[in-house]
N, CA, C and O of each residue as an XYZ file, in Angstrom:
544
protein
N      22.026     -3.479     -2.305
C      21.388     -3.755     -3.386
C      21.382     -1.593     -3.937
O      21.386     -0.607     -3.200
N      21.373     -1.695     -5.472
C      20.795     -1.071     -5.639
C      19.072     -0.220     -5.316
O      18.052     -0.882     -5.123
N      19.107      1.347     -5.324
C      17.389      1.550     -5.435
C      16.783      1.612     -6.150
O      17.061      2.420     -7.036
N      15.425      0.735     -6.279
C      14.341      0.740     -7.440
C      13.573      2.184     -7.413
O      13.654      3.076     -8.258
N      12.688      2.162     -6.026
C      12.179      3.612     -5.789
C      12.260      3.396     -5.005
O      12.573      2.411     -4.337
N      11.814      4.872     -4.823
C      12.188      5.703     -2.983
C      10.991      6.334     -2.924
O      10.329      6.436     -3.957
N      10.508      6.874     -1.676
C       9.311      8.016     -1.602
C       9.341      8.536     -0.010
O      10.393      8.313      0.589
N       8.574      9.019      0.513
C       8.336      9.404      1.798
C       7.106      9.943      1.978
O       6.142      9.677      1.260
N       7.082     11.055      3.356
C       5.144     11.101      3.453
C       5.902     12.939      3.106
O       6.985     13.368      2.708
N       4.246     13.693      3.650
C       4.311     15.044      2.738
C       5.296     15.941      3.731
O       5.620     17.076      3.380
N       5.670     15.480      4.757
C       6.366     16.463      5.351
C       7.622     16.326      5.196
O       8.429     16.909      5.920
N       7.948     15.568      4.269
C       9.891     15.213      4.676
C      10.157     14.295      5.812
O      11.119     13.538      5.681
N       9.586     14.249      6.709
C       9.886     13.038      8.290
C      10.053     11.666      8.007
O      10.632     10.870      8.746
N       9.601     11.442      7.061
C       9.869     10.211      6.660
C      10.268      9.520      5.283
O       9.519      9.691      4.320
N      11.196      8.897      5.174
C      11.661      8.383      3.515
C      12.077      7.402      4.120
O      12.637      7.202      5.198
N      11.496      6.412      2.721
C      12.032      5.159      2.635
C      12.767      4.414      1.377
O      12.769      5.342      0.569
N      13.599      2.949      0.487
C      14.216      3.237      0.020
C      13.427      1.716     -0.585
O      13.388      0.826      0.264
N      12.841      1.387     -1.900
C      12.798     -0.093     -1.988
C      13.749     -0.820     -2.860
O      13.950     -0.309     -3.962
N      14.268     -1.737     -2.621
C      15.393     -1.984     -3.548
C      15.589     -3.848     -3.795
O      16.455     -4.715     -3.679
N      13.623     -3.646     -4.348
C      13.578     -5.198     -4.881
C      12.233     -4.520     -5.675
O      11.780     -3.395     -5.466
N      11.694     -5.587     -6.706
C      11.380     -5.447     -7.356
C       9.573     -5.836     -7.404
O       9.108     -6.976     -7.442
N       8.688     -4.387     -7.388
C       7.666     -5.215     -7.011
C       6.708     -6.321     -7.701
O       6.081     -6.190     -8.752
N       6.781     -8.052     -6.379
C       6.035     -8.353     -7.202
C       4.129     -8.078     -7.201
O       3.664     -8.989     -7.886
N       3.411     -7.505     -6.873
C       2.554     -7.172     -7.288
C       2.043     -5.577     -7.186
O       2.365     -4.983     -6.157
N       1.044     -4.641     -8.484
C       0.693     -3.873     -7.823
C      -0.901     -3.961     -8.383
O      -1.351     -4.388     -9.447
N      -1.664     -3.272     -7.002
C      -3.418     -3.182     -7.799
C      -3.466     -2.366     -7.195
O      -2.566     -2.063     -6.413
N      -4.757     -1.590     -7.377
C      -6.152     -1.219     -7.069
C      -6.768     -1.297     -5.387
O      -7.819     -1.903     -5.597
N      -6.754     -1.195     -4.774
C      -7.933     -2.281     -3.490
C      -8.449     -1.929     -3.030
O      -8.096     -1.283     -2.043
N      -9.866     -2.102     -3.439
C     -11.038     -1.248     -3.152
C     -12.086     -1.578     -1.586
O     -13.146     -1.059     -1.235
N     -11.322     -2.537     -0.994
C     -11.504     -3.310      0.591
C     -12.176     -1.323      1.284
O     -11.929     -0.278      0.681
N     -12.953     -1.423      2.554
C     -13.966     -0.679      2.720
C     -12.349      0.260      4.085
O     -12.368      1.422      4.491
N     -11.266     -0.805      4.389
C     -10.079     -0.793      5.309
C      -9.050      0.499      4.213
O      -8.160      1.164      4.742
N      -9.265      0.589      3.266
C      -8.687      0.544      2.061
C      -9.340      2.676      1.339
O      -8.853      3.620      0.717
N     -10.511      2.334      1.952
C     -11.310      3.112      1.455
C     -11.201      4.554      2.286
O     -10.617      5.594      1.979
N     -12.013      4.197      3.492
C     -10.809      4.380      4.788
C      -9.936      5.194      5.310
O     -10.159      6.279      5.848
N      -8.830      4.607      5.131
C      -7.605      5.386      5.307
C      -7.132      5.908      4.543
O      -6.119      6.565      4.779
N      -7.771      5.815      3.091
C      -7.590      6.767      2.043
C      -8.042      8.309      1.445
O      -7.555      9.202      0.751
N      -9.819      7.891      2.491
C     -10.910      9.241      2.329
C     -11.263      8.840      0.551
O     -11.889      9.664     -0.117
N     -10.903      7.833      0.072
C     -11.023      7.710     -1.541
C     -11.829      6.274     -2.361
O     -12.622      5.361     -2.127
N     -11.366      6.586     -2.953
C     -12.742      4.418     -3.440
C     -11.962      3.926     -3.493
O     -12.320      2.764     -3.688
N     -10.181      4.010     -3.421
C      -9.582      2.840     -3.430
C      -7.797      2.752     -2.899
O      -7.414      3.922     -2.916
N      -6.915      2.063     -2.566
C      -5.634      2.474     -1.939
C      -5.210      2.155     -3.416
O      -6.059      1.674     -4.167
N      -3.828      2.421     -3.906
C      -2.724      1.841     -5.069
C      -1.627      1.941     -4.315
O      -1.058      2.867     -3.736
N      -1.396      0.444     -4.480
C      -0.486     -0.253     -3.553
C       0.586     -1.036     -4.348
O       0.333     -1.779     -5.296
N       1.313     -0.882     -4.049
C       2.766     -1.962     -3.920
C       2.993     -3.195     -3.355
O       3.846     -3.175     -2.467
N       2.615     -4.002     -3.538
C       3.630     -5.487     -2.528
C       4.860     -5.593     -3.136
O       5.077     -5.613     -4.348
N       5.977     -5.688     -1.868
C       7.287     -5.667     -2.672
C       8.086     -5.887     -1.078
O       8.191     -5.100     -0.137
N       8.620     -7.431     -1.266
C       9.603     -7.950     -0.588
C      10.077     -6.565      0.648
O      10.313     -5.357      0.680
N       9.999     -7.707      1.482
C       9.979     -6.934      3.376
C      11.823     -6.622      3.043
O      12.205     -5.467      2.851
N      12.550     -7.497      3.025
C      13.991     -7.467      2.864
C      13.824     -6.349      1.391
O      14.981     -6.359      0.973
N      13.348     -5.809      0.826
C      14.077     -4.814     -0.305
C      13.461     -3.753      0.274
O      13.506     -2.724     -0.401
N      12.671     -3.657      1.737
C      12.109     -2.180      1.936
C      13.077     -1.728      2.574
O      13.832     -2.550      3.095
N      13.425      0.096      2.771
C      14.576     -0.072      4.061
C      13.864      1.485      4.267
O      13.719      2.213      3.285
N      13.330      2.028      5.979
C      13.115      2.955      6.359
C      14.293      3.901      5.503
O      14.970      3.315      4.658
N      14.507      5.302      5.735
C      16.098      5.582      5.824
C      16.149      6.655      6.793
O      17.071      7.146      7.444
N      14.456      6.971      6.683
C      14.704      8.509      7.560
C      13.129      8.022      8.575
O      12.337      7.145      8.233
N      13.024      8.915      9.891
C      11.659      8.668     10.538
C      11.580      7.530     11.107
O      12.484      6.713     11.277
N      10.461      7.466     11.414
C       9.531      6.991     12.135
C       8.112      6.633     11.746
O       7.292      7.546     11.643
N       7.654      5.020     11.459
C       6.224      5.562     11.022
C       5.702      4.858     12.387
O       6.240      4.072     13.167
N       4.990      5.203     12.364
C       3.462      5.080     13.329
C       2.696      4.064     12.778
O       2.804      3.957     11.556
N       1.800      3.129     13.454
C       1.197      2.202     12.960
C      -0.398      2.154     13.880
O      -0.658      2.421     15.053
N      -1.117      1.761     12.914
C      -2.332      1.004     13.402
C      -3.175      0.172     13.183
O      -3.738      0.181     12.089
N      -3.436     -0.584     13.953
C      -3.991     -1.654     13.309
C      -5.293     -2.217     13.356
O      -5.998     -1.718     14.233
N      -5.626     -2.778     12.928
C      -6.950     -3.331     12.063
C      -7.493     -4.509     11.883
O      -6.631     -5.078     11.213
N      -8.307     -5.218     12.027
C      -8.530     -6.731     11.893
C      -9.745     -7.041     10.673
O     -10.965     -6.969     10.525
N      -8.512     -7.428      9.935
C      -9.092     -7.616      8.443
C     -10.685     -7.687      7.944
O     -11.565     -6.859      8.181
N     -10.743     -8.401      7.506
C     -12.022     -9.563      6.476
C     -11.588    -10.794      7.269
O     -12.209    -11.235      8.236
N     -10.502    -11.290      6.787
C      -9.453    -12.314      6.858
C      -9.617    -13.228      8.611
O      -9.424    -14.370      9.029
N     -10.024    -12.052      9.119
C      -9.393    -12.475     10.896
C      -8.684    -12.019     10.948
O      -8.574    -11.436     12.027
N      -7.370    -11.769      9.799
C      -5.635    -11.729     10.603
C      -5.637    -10.198     10.407
O      -6.317     -9.699      9.510
N      -4.830     -9.397     11.295
C      -4.205     -7.966     11.381
C      -3.924     -6.966      9.965
O      -3.870     -7.549      8.882
N      -3.830     -6.156      9.987
C      -3.576     -5.368      9.008
C      -3.379     -4.239      9.662
O      -4.298     -3.537     10.086
N      -1.770     -3.906      9.828
C      -1.366     -2.406     10.669
C      -1.086     -1.777      9.223
O      -0.859     -2.285      8.125
N      -1.200     -0.424      9.692
C      -1.487      0.903      7.948
C      -0.360      1.806      9.172
O      -0.499      1.985     10.382
N       0.673      2.205      8.276
C       1.525      3.072      8.932
C       1.610      3.521      7.863
O       1.609      3.120      6.699
N       1.753      5.229      8.869
C       1.680      6.468      7.832
C       2.782      7.757      9.310
O       2.820      7.524     10.519
N       3.270      8.606      8.805
C       4.168      9.402      9.674
C       3.386     10.321     10.686
O       3.886     11.435     10.532
N       2.710     10.374     11.345
C       2.584     10.770     13.308
C       2.998     12.290     12.896
O       2.711     13.101     13.776
N       3.592     12.821     11.780
C       3.450     14.143     11.743
C       2.905     14.901     11.077
O       2.563     16.013     11.478
N       2.646     14.325      9.548
C       1.715     14.927      8.372
C       0.635     14.014      8.376
O      -0.484     14.304      7.953
N       0.929     12.994      8.812
C      -0.492     11.774      8.664
C      -0.528     11.135      7.068
O      -1.514     10.541      6.630
N       0.693     11.362      6.303
C       1.010     10.568      5.118
C       0.194      9.023      5.084
O      -0.723      8.912      5.897
N       0.446      7.988      4.303
C      -0.597      6.763      4.403
C       1.483      6.389      3.510
O       2.012      6.835      2.493
N       1.851      5.661      4.319
C       2.854      4.967      3.870
C       3.439      3.532      3.625
O       4.374      3.138      2.928
N       2.674      2.984      4.337
C       2.842      1.283      3.864
C       1.789      0.445      4.391
O       0.940      1.197      4.871
N       1.426     -0.856      4.535
C       0.961     -1.619      5.473
C       1.923     -3.120      5.351
O       2.666     -3.628      4.511
N       1.282     -3.545      7.063
C       2.326     -4.475      6.658
C       0.463     -5.290      7.137
O      -0.512     -4.739      7.650
N       0.696     -6.993      6.594
C      -0.717     -7.137      6.523
C      -0.212     -9.027      7.538
O       0.742     -9.775      7.324
N      -0.827     -9.094      8.090
C      -0.486    -11.042      9.349
C      -0.636    -11.623      8.362
O       0.397    -12.291      8.311
N      -1.295    -11.900      7.364
C      -1.546    -13.076      6.574
C      -0.033    -13.096      5.368
O       0.444    -14.129      4.897
N       0.443    -11.759      5.109
C       1.522    -12.107      4.028
C       2.731    -11.297      5.245
O       2.683    -10.206      5.813
N       3.717    -12.383      5.278
C       4.290    -11.556      6.257
C       5.432    -11.367      5.896
O       6.191    -10.822      6.697
N       5.841    -11.689      4.802
C       7.396    -11.631      4.459
C       6.861    -10.624      3.019
O       7.285    -11.043      1.941
N       6.147     -9.603      2.980
C       5.682     -8.705      2.488
C       5.661     -7.110      3.062
O       5.676     -6.791      4.251
N       5.615     -6.024      1.685
C       5.051     -4.723      2.341
C       4.688     -4.066      2.113
O       5.609     -3.305      1.814
N       3.675     -3.519      1.941
C       1.819     -3.105      1.238
C       2.255     -1.578      1.096
O       2.073     -0.674      1.912
N       2.962     -1.513     -0.317
C       3.966      0.190     -0.210
C       2.006      1.357     -0.703
O       0.979      1.007     -1.286
N       2.349      2.402     -0.195
C       1.259      3.337     -0.758
C       1.705      3.740     -2.347
O       2.831      4.215     -2.194
N       1.397      3.785     -3.743
C       1.898      4.191     -4.477
C       1.839      5.430     -4.110
O       2.916      5.980     -4.341
N       0.822      6.351     -3.487
C       0.774      8.111     -3.371
C       2.223      8.588     -2.702
O       2.851      9.639     -2.826
N       2.501      7.323     -1.908
C       4.048      8.345     -1.413
C       5.441      7.884     -2.506
O       6.373      8.663     -2.709
N       5.387      6.979     -2.912
C       6.464      7.254     -4.099
C       7.261      8.604     -4.576
O       6.489      9.328     -5.206
N       8.480      9.115     -4.471
C       8.731     10.238     -5.054
C       7.938     10.536     -6.512
O       7.291     11.555     -6.751
N       8.167      9.265     -7.538
C       8.098      9.559     -8.868
C       6.406      8.327     -8.522
O       6.528      7.104     -8.599
N       5.283      8.873     -8.240
C       4.157      7.751     -8.523
C       3.909      7.326    -10.008
O       3.507      6.190    -10.257
N       4.184      8.375    -11.132
C       3.958      7.710    -12.308
C       4.551      6.014    -12.390
O       3.851      5.038    -12.659
N       5.715      6.010    -12.143
C       6.369      4.146    -11.965
C       5.635      3.559    -11.354
O       6.034      2.428    -11.077
N       4.260      3.933    -10.830
C       3.450      2.904    -10.672
C       2.334      2.459    -11.472
O       1.662      3.456    -11.735
N       1.631      1.020    -12.177
C       0.916      0.740    -13.064
C       0.081      0.127    -12.021
O       0.403      0.296    -10.845
N      -0.741     -0.422    -12.262
C      -2.196     -0.970    -11.108
C      -2.462     -2.223    -12.434
O      -2.900     -2.129    -13.581
N      -1.859     -3.590    -11.455
C      -1.717     -4.937    -12.716
C      -3.058     -5.537    -12.203
O      -3.182     -6.648    -12.720
N      -3.969     -5.287    -11.504
C      -4.697     -5.509    -10.634
C      -5.577     -4.983     -9.474
O      -5.284     -4.353     -8.458
N      -6.978     -5.538    -10.049
C      -7.986     -4.270     -9.287
C      -8.481     -5.871     -8.143
O      -8.910     -6.950     -8.550
N      -8.174     -5.393     -6.511
C      -8.591     -6.279     -5.346
C      -9.858     -5.937     -4.546
O     -10.188     -4.752     -4.564
N     -10.700     -6.890     -3.769
C     -11.461     -6.481     -3.474
C     -13.030     -5.129     -3.563
O     -13.656     -4.259     -2.958
N     -12.876     -5.965     -4.922
C     -13.976     -5.244     -5.551
C     -15.337     -6.046     -5.463
O     -16.093     -5.957     -6.431
N     -15.702     -6.807     -4.399
C     -16.682     -6.828     -4.113
C     -16.960     -5.676     -3.125
O     -18.119     -5.468     -2.765
N     -15.729     -4.764     -2.583
C     -16.343     -3.681     -1.917
C     -16.450     -2.232     -2.561
O     -16.710     -1.188     -1.963
N     -16.138     -2.439     -4.188
C     -15.838     -1.385     -4.703
C     -16.862     -0.396     -4.132
O     -17.528     -0.765     -3.165
N     -17.059      0.911     -4.680
C     -18.044      1.446     -4.892
C     -18.939      1.714     -6.012
O     -18.281      2.423     -6.772
N     -20.485      1.453     -6.681
C     -20.388      1.633     -7.822
C     -20.072      3.197     -8.697
O     -20.146      3.304     -9.921
N     -19.774      4.134     -7.904
C     -19.061      5.454     -8.455
C     -17.980      5.597     -8.197
O     -17.598      6.559     -7.532
N     -16.786      4.204     -8.889
C     -15.234      4.192     -8.803
C     -14.756      3.895     -9.692
O     -14.495      2.715     -9.454
N     -14.246      4.197    -11.080
C     -13.686      4.218    -11.405
C     -12.833      2.470    -11.160
O     -12.688      1.949    -10.054
N     -12.515      2.033    -12.096
C     -12.026      0.779    -11.932
C     -10.873      0.664    -13.411
O     -10.891      0.843    -14.629
N     -10.129      0.329    -12.533
C      -8.597      0.446    -13.204
C      -8.052     -1.105    -14.762
O      -8.705     -2.051    -15.201
N      -7.180     -0.796    -14.960
C      -7.337     -2.248    -15.666
C      -6.590     -3.547    -14.897
O      -6.062     -3.570    -13.785
N      -6.764     -4.821    -16.081
C      -5.947     -5.602    -15.234
C      -7.171     -6.812    -14.442
O      -8.318     -6.397    -14.606
N      -7.126     -7.853    -13.836
C      -8.320     -8.818    -13.602
C      -8.720     -7.866    -12.490
O      -8.179     -7.020    -11.779
N      -9.461     -8.195    -12.603
C     -10.378     -7.814    -11.019
C     -11.096     -9.310    -10.474
O     -11.716    -10.220    -11.025
N     -10.522     -8.932     -8.721
C     -10.788     -9.823     -7.574
C     -11.668     -9.571     -6.623
O     -11.476     -8.530     -5.995
N     -12.874    -10.428     -6.240
C     -13.997    -10.325     -5.011
C     -12.932    -10.045     -3.803
O     -12.867     -8.997     -3.160
N     -12.396    -10.800     -3.690
C     -11.134    -10.572     -2.583
C      -9.773    -10.216     -2.871
O      -9.404     -9.350     -3.664
N      -8.996    -11.028     -2.093
C      -7.582    -10.976     -2.490
C      -6.849    -12.065     -3.301
O      -6.635    -12.975     -2.500
N      -6.542    -12.276     -4.065
C      -6.563    -13.965     -4.969
C      -5.398    -14.301     -4.392
O      -4.520    -13.478     -4.131
N      -5.274    -16.327     -4.009
C      -4.735    -16.106     -3.666
C      -3.883    -17.507     -4.085
O      -2.725    -17.665     -3.697
């Protein structure tokens, strides 16, 4: 498959290609995303796992227990700390890619706002539908 999107970390040690069309794009306001980004939300693309390929380097993971009780593994560059992706046990066939790691982040357009129940009152809210949690 042809590469649709590509990206990597700040230092260049990690690179990836995405060859599948994203299934969803969102701004996630959950507390885990707030902590891992140091901001009000994470801008994410949900892509099929089969369409994501790590082309350079290794990703280090830190696992947390999600609100659902499932596991969320946050992947980042071990060298520079740039957030790259998340793997979620409740969605084993997808990769949640951090839009800020894209080579051209202008190709990201949020389609929804998830975990609004955790949104900070000062946080900007993106376009599209708003969900208290992740839509099922």
